[in-house]
TIRO-741869 format. One line per 8 residues: number of its first residue (from 1); their letters; for each residue x, y, z of C-alpha. Coordinates in nm, 2 decimals. Example, Ala and Ser with C-alpha at 12.3 -4.5 7.8 and 13.67 -1.06 7.14 Angstrom:
2
1) AS) 1.23 -0.45 0.78 ~ 1.37 -0.11 0.71
//
This chain:
293
1) MKVYINGT) -12.56 -9.71 -2.58 ~ -12.22 -9.87 -2.52 ~ -11.90 -9.68 -2.48 ~ -11.54 -9.81 -2.50 ~ -11.28 -9.61 -2.32 ~ -10.92 -9.74 -2.33 ~ -11.00 -10.10 -2.34 ~ -11.31 -10.11 -2.11
9) IHDGQDAK) -11.67 -10.11 -2.24 ~ -11.93 -9.92 -2.03 ~ -12.30 -9.85 -2.04 ~ -12.35 -9.50 -2.17 ~ -12.45 -9.34 -1.84 ~ -12.13 -9.48 -1.67 ~ -11.88 -9.36 -1.93 ~ -11.65 -9.08 -1.80
17) ISVLDHGL) -11.35 -8.89 -1.91 ~ -11.13 -8.64 -1.74 ~ -11.21 -8.27 -1.77 ~ -10.84 -8.22 -1.84 ~ -10.85 -8.42 -2.16 ~ -10.72 -8.20 -2.44 ~ -10.99 -8.33 -2.67 ~ -11.24 -8.15 -2.44
25) LYGDGVFE) -11.03 -7.85 -2.36 ~ -10.90 -7.77 -2.71 ~ -11.07 -8.00 -2.96 ~ -10.73 -8.17 -2.99 ~ -10.80 -8.51 -3.14 ~ -10.96 -8.69 -3.44 ~ -11.27 -8.89 -3.50 ~ -11.47 -9.10 -3.74
33) GIRFYRSR) -11.84 -9.16 -3.78 ~ -11.91 -9.51 -3.91 ~ -12.24 -9.70 -3.98 ~ -12.32 -10.06 -3.93 ~ -12.60 -10.24 -4.11 ~ -12.73 -10.59 -4.04 ~ -12.43 -10.66 -3.81 ~ -12.18 -10.55 -4.07
41) VFKLVEHI) -11.96 -10.24 -4.02 ~ -11.97 -10.05 -4.35 ~ -11.63 -9.94 -4.49 ~ -11.46 -9.99 -4.15 ~ -11.11 -10.03 -4.30 ~ -11.15 -9.71 -4.50 ~ -11.26 -9.52 -4.20 ~ -10.98 -9.65 -3.99
49) DRLYESAH) -10.73 -9.56 -4.26 ~ -10.86 -9.20 -4.27 ~ -10.86 -9.18 -3.89 ~ -10.49 -9.27 -3.88 ~ -10.41 -9.02 -4.16 ~ -10.58 -8.74 -3.97 ~ -10.39 -8.84 -3.65 ~ -10.06 -8.85 -3.84
57) TLLLAMPM) -10.11 -8.49 -3.97 ~ -10.18 -8.38 -3.61 ~ -9.86 -8.56 -3.48 ~ -10.10 -8.76 -3.26 ~ -9.93 -9.09 -3.18 ~ -10.20 -9.36 -3.20 ~ -10.19 -9.59 -2.89 ~ -10.28 -9.91 -3.09
65) AKPEMIDA) -10.23 -10.06 -3.43 ~ -10.50 -10.06 -3.69 ~ -10.61 -10.42 -3.64 ~ -10.65 -10.36 -3.27 ~ -10.86 -10.04 -3.34 ~ -11.08 -10.24 -3.58 ~ -11.12 -10.51 -3.32 ~ -11.21 -10.26 -3.05
73) AVRTVAAH) -11.48 -10.11 -3.27 ~ -11.63 -10.45 -3.36 ~ -11.63 -10.56 -3.00 ~ -11.81 -10.24 -2.89 ~ -12.07 -10.29 -3.16 ~ -12.12 -10.66 -3.05 ~ -12.16 -10.54 -2.69 ~ -12.43 -10.29 -2.81
81) GKADGYIR) -12.62 -10.59 -2.93 ~ -12.82 -10.43 -3.22 ~ -12.78 -10.51 -3.59 ~ -12.80 -10.14 -3.71 ~ -12.65 -9.83 -3.57 ~ -12.37 -9.57 -3.56 ~ -12.02 -9.57 -3.43 ~ -11.84 -9.25 -3.32
89) LIVTRGIG) -11.47 -9.34 -3.29 ~ -11.26 -9.08 -3.11 ~ -10.89 -9.05 -3.03 ~ -10.79 -8.75 -2.81 ~ -10.45 -8.61 -2.73 ~ -10.52 -8.73 -2.37 ~ -10.52 -8.59 -2.02 ~ -10.29 -8.30 -1.98
97) KLGLNPHN) -10.26 -7.96 -1.81 ~ -10.43 -7.63 -1.87 ~ -10.25 -7.47 -2.16 ~ -10.20 -7.55 -2.53 ~ -9.88 -7.75 -2.50 ~ -9.96 -8.10 -2.63 ~ -9.64 -8.24 -2.48 ~ -9.80 -8.21 -2.14
105) CTEPQVII) -10.05 -8.48 -2.23 ~ -9.97 -8.83 -2.11 ~ -10.14 -9.09 -2.33 ~ -10.39 -9.06 -2.61 ~ -10.73 -9.18 -2.52 ~ -10.95 -9.41 -2.74 ~ -11.33 -9.36 -2.70 ~ -11.58 -9.56 -2.91
113) IVDSIALY) -11.95 -9.47 -2.88 ~ -12.20 -9.70 -3.03 ~ -12.57 -9.59 -3.05 ~ -12.83 -9.51 -3.31 ~ -12.85 -9.19 -3.52 ~ -13.10 -9.02 -3.75 ~ -12.95 -8.71 -3.92 ~ -13.26 -8.60 -4.11
121) PPELYETG) -13.64 -8.68 -4.08 ~ -13.72 -9.00 -4.27 ~ -13.98 -8.83 -4.50 ~ -13.71 -8.61 -4.65 ~ -13.55 -8.91 -4.81 ~ -13.87 -8.95 -5.01 ~ -13.96 -8.59 -5.08 ~ -13.61 -8.43 -5.09
129) LEVITIAT) -13.44 -8.16 -4.89 ~ -13.45 -7.78 -4.93 ~ -13.12 -7.61 -4.85 ~ -12.97 -7.26 -4.85 ~ -12.63 -7.12 -4.90 ~ -12.50 -6.95 -4.58 ~ -12.25 -6.68 -4.51 ~ -12.01 -6.90 -4.30
137) RRNVAEAI) -11.73 -7.01 -4.52 ~ -11.55 -7.34 -4.51 ~ -11.22 -7.34 -4.32 ~ -10.92 -7.28 -4.55 ~ -10.66 -7.55 -4.56 ~ -10.39 -7.32 -4.43 ~ -10.59 -7.28 -4.11 ~ -10.76 -7.61 -4.03
145) NPRIKSLN) -10.75 -7.84 -4.33 ~ -11.10 -7.98 -4.39 ~ -10.94 -8.31 -4.49 ~ -10.85 -8.36 -4.13 ~ -11.15 -8.50 -3.94 ~ -11.06 -8.33 -3.61 ~ -11.26 -8.27 -3.29 ~ -11.24 -7.90 -3.37
153) YLNNVLAK) -11.58 -7.89 -3.55 ~ -11.68 -7.54 -3.47 ~ -11.68 -7.43 -3.84 ~ -11.95 -7.69 -3.91 ~ -12.14 -7.62 -3.59 ~ -12.17 -7.25 -3.67 ~ -12.28 -7.34 -4.02 ~ -12.55 -7.57 -3.88
161) IEALNAGY) -12.67 -7.30 -3.64 ~ -12.70 -7.05 -3.93 ~ -12.91 -7.30 -4.13 ~ -13.14 -7.38 -3.83 ~ -13.18 -7.01 -3.75 ~ -13.30 -6.96 -4.11 ~ -13.55 -7.25 -4.08 ~ -13.36 -7.51 -4.28
169) EEALMLNA) -13.23 -7.86 -4.19 ~ -12.92 -7.82 -4.40 ~ -12.70 -7.56 -4.57 ~ -12.43 -7.53 -4.83 ~ -12.09 -7.37 -4.75 ~ -11.87 -7.20 -5.00 ~ -11.49 -7.19 -4.98 ~ -11.29 -6.87 -4.95
177) DGYVAEAT) -11.29 -6.83 -5.33 ~ -11.67 -6.85 -5.35 ~ -11.69 -7.20 -5.49 ~ -11.91 -7.47 -5.35 ~ -11.74 -7.68 -5.08 ~ -11.98 -7.90 -4.89 ~ -12.28 -7.90 -4.66 ~ -12.25 -7.87 -4.29
185) GDNVFILK) -12.15 -8.23 -4.26 ~ -12.20 -8.38 -4.60 ~ -12.05 -8.39 -4.95 ~ -12.24 -8.24 -5.25 ~ -12.32 -8.39 -5.59 ~ -12.51 -8.27 -5.89 ~ -12.61 -8.43 -6.21 ~ -12.59 -8.21 -6.53
193) RGVLKTPS) -12.64 -8.35 -6.88 ~ -12.56 -8.70 -6.77 ~ -12.24 -8.61 -6.58 ~ -12.22 -8.65 -6.21 ~ -12.02 -8.36 -6.06 ~ -11.88 -8.30 -5.71 ~ -11.63 -8.05 -5.57 ~ -11.27 -8.16 -5.59
201) IDCGILEG) -11.06 -8.22 -5.29 ~ -10.87 -7.90 -5.33 ~ -11.20 -7.70 -5.30 ~ -11.17 -7.75 -4.92 ~ -11.37 -8.06 -4.85 ~ -11.35 -8.37 -4.65 ~ -11.27 -8.67 -4.87 ~ -11.59 -8.85 -4.77
209) ITRAAVIG) -11.61 -9.23 -4.75 ~ -11.97 -9.23 -4.87 ~ -11.86 -8.98 -5.14 ~ -11.60 -9.23 -5.27 ~ -11.86 -9.52 -5.26 ~ -12.10 -9.31 -5.47 ~ -11.83 -9.23 -5.72 ~ -11.76 -9.60 -5.75
217) LARERAIA) -12.13 -9.69 -5.79 ~ -12.16 -9.42 -6.06 ~ -11.86 -9.55 -6.26 ~ -11.99 -9.91 -6.24 ~ -12.31 -9.78 -6.41 ~ -12.11 -9.60 -6.68 ~ -12.21 -9.26 -6.54 ~ -11.94 -9.00 -6.61
225) VAETLLTR) -11.79 -8.85 -6.30 ~ -11.61 -8.51 -6.27 ~ -11.44 -8.38 -5.95 ~ -11.43 -8.01 -6.03 ~ -11.51 -7.66 -5.93 ~ -11.88 -7.58 -5.89 ~ -12.05 -7.25 -5.84 ~ -12.40 -7.18 -5.71
233) HDLYTADE) -12.51 -7.13 -6.07 ~ -12.40 -7.49 -6.14 ~ -12.62 -7.61 -5.86 ~ -12.92 -7.40 -5.94 ~ -12.92 -7.52 -6.30 ~ -12.85 -7.89 -6.22 ~ -13.08 -8.17 -6.33 ~ -13.04 -8.34 -6.00
241) CFLTGTAA) -12.87 -8.28 -5.67 ~ -12.80 -8.49 -5.35 ~ -12.58 -8.49 -5.04 ~ -12.37 -8.78 -4.91 ~ -12.23 -8.87 -4.57 ~ -12.20 -9.15 -4.32 ~ -12.49 -9.04 -4.11 ~ -12.69 -8.89 -4.40
249) EIIPVIKI) -12.62 -9.17 -4.64 ~ -12.76 -9.03 -4.97 ~ -13.03 -8.77 -4.94 ~ -13.19 -8.59 -5.24 ~ -13.19 -8.21 -5.26 ~ -13.49 -8.06 -5.45 ~ -13.45 -7.68 -5.38 ~ -13.15 -7.45 -5.32
257) DGRTIGSG) -13.18 -7.09 -5.23 ~ -13.54 -7.10 -5.35 ~ -13.45 -7.24 -5.69 ~ -13.62 -7.57 -5.78 ~ -13.37 -7.84 -5.89 ~ -13.48 -8.03 -6.20 ~ -13.83 -8.15 -6.16 ~ -13.85 -8.06 -5.79
265) KPGPTTLE) -13.85 -8.43 -5.70 ~ -13.57 -8.68 -5.63 ~ -13.42 -8.76 -5.98 ~ -13.39 -9.11 -6.14 ~ -13.01 -9.12 -6.12 ~ -13.02 -9.02 -5.75 ~ -13.28 -9.29 -5.68 ~ -13.07 -9.55 -5.87
273) LIKGFRKL) -12.76 -9.46 -5.67 ~ -12.96 -9.48 -5.34 ~ -13.07 -9.83 -5.44 ~ -12.71 -9.93 -5.53 ~ -12.58 -9.79 -5.21 ~ -12.83 -9.99 -5.00 ~ -12.72 -10.31 -5.18 ~ -12.35 -10.22 -5.11
281) TDVDGVEV) -12.41 -10.20 -4.74 ~ -12.51 -10.57 -4.75 ~ -12.18 -10.69 -4.87 ~ -11.91 -10.42 -4.80 ~ -11.80 -10.42 -4.44 ~ -11.66 -10.61 -4.14 ~ -11.89 -10.87 -3.99 ~ -11.98 -10.84 -3.63
289) RPRSG) -12.02 -11.17 -3.44 ~ -12.22 -11.18 -3.11 ~ -12.00 -11.21 -2.80 ~ -11.99 -11.56 -2.65 ~ -12.11 -11.61 -2.30
//
């Protein structure tokens, strides 16, 4: 593991931040999770754009320009020295005082963690995932807008706890109106009568980078795509279902709340999109060059 903190790259065990950082004290900050494959950082520019959008909404002044942030991420990946892995890019409000006032913070801190990640057991990508719907609802936009990828992730953590306590790896969250929003950290797709459907942005979801990539792959294959309202009935009666996310990539879902989806196996469209996504990771991204010396 390598960790970049404000311009310096450390080994994981040596990386330290202040206990008075408002990211730690109050979840005041933003982050992105980013994958790199075969020394190429996938969709890095898109992730950086979303990071800066989240920060802008929080009135969090970024301490560096986008090209500098991209360079910092790439340099940390190069220092890590492995061809495949995961980046957690964090910007906190910075070190301040006890109390909510963000104006007491001095300077935003940039933290970039590079390591490996495995969100689900490998065999589930072959056999498919069983999920449940949980009682924890997705945050409403008027409270903490799900489109902001903030360090305040307690809504998702509580949802994950509920899923694990019920004996499931993953769960689906509904929004305040009872429509399907997303999983605990992933976007949701179904295929029904040849149309690929996913909850629209105004359903209270994160506008996922992998979600957008999958929509693009589907349209390239002349698969109709609808961003719409979905109920649990829509999911139960789908021909196929899968989840998407940076850490999860594309993972098939074969059972929801005890209802078998389609044939009970990963569907052909899901498998075709997985294949297309893997090819996309070979060509779409920022190349990492080993550090000289």
